[in-house]
C-alpha positions in Angstrom: 81.0 23.5 119.3 80.5 22.3 115.8 83.1 20.7 113.5 83.1 20.7 109.7 83.9 17.0 109.4 83.4 13.9 111.5 86.1 11.3 112.4 86.5 8.7 109.7 85.2 10.9 106.8 87.1 10.9 103.6 88.1 14.4 102.3 90.0 16.0 99.4 91.6 19.5 99.1 89.5 22.0 97.2 92.6 23.4 95.4 93.0 20.2 93.4 89.5 20.5 92.0 90.1 24.2 91.0 93.4 23.4 89.3 92.2 20.1 87.7 95.1 18.2 89.3 94.5 14.7 90.7 94.8 14.8 94.5 94.2 11.6 96.5 91.7 11.4 99.3 92.6 11.6 103.0 90.8 10.2 106.1 90.0 12.5 109.0 91.6 10.9 112.1 91.5 13.9 114.5 89.6 17.1 115.2 91.4 20.2 116.6 90.2 23.5 117.8 90.2 26.7 115.6 89.1 24.8 112.5 92.0 22.4 112.1 91.9 18.6 111.4 94.4 15.8 111.4 94.4 13.8 108.2 96.0 10.6 107.0 96.5 10.5 103.2 95.4 7.2 101.6 98.3 4.8 101.3 100.6 6.9 103.4 101.9 6.5 107.0 102.4 10.2 107.6 99.7 12.5 109.1 99.0 16.1 108.3 97.5 19.0 110.3 95.5 21.2 108.0 92.8 23.8 108.0 89.3 22.3 107.5 88.2 25.2 105.4 90.6 24.1 102.6 89.0 20.6 102.3 85.6 19.1 101.2 84.0 15.7 101.6 84.9 13.1 99.0 81.7 12.2 97.1 83.0 9.2 95.3 83.6 5.6 96.6 87.1 4.8 97.9 88.4 1.4 96.6 91.1 -0.2 98.8 93.7 -2.4 97.1 94.5 -5.9 98.4 98.2 -5.3 98.4 
């Protein structure tokens, strides 16, 4: 079985890129069957279950704040 992303990768939704709206990166914290992943958005405590086909790898560097 093959997964689109690996644990710990940083991803962003593709729809934000198409609509030219800023969407923050999320970290992949879990892999599920049938093409779903569990994400934790940067700077948030909540977790999201989303379809992996709607996301792509984040190609820029993520800078963490010291706060």
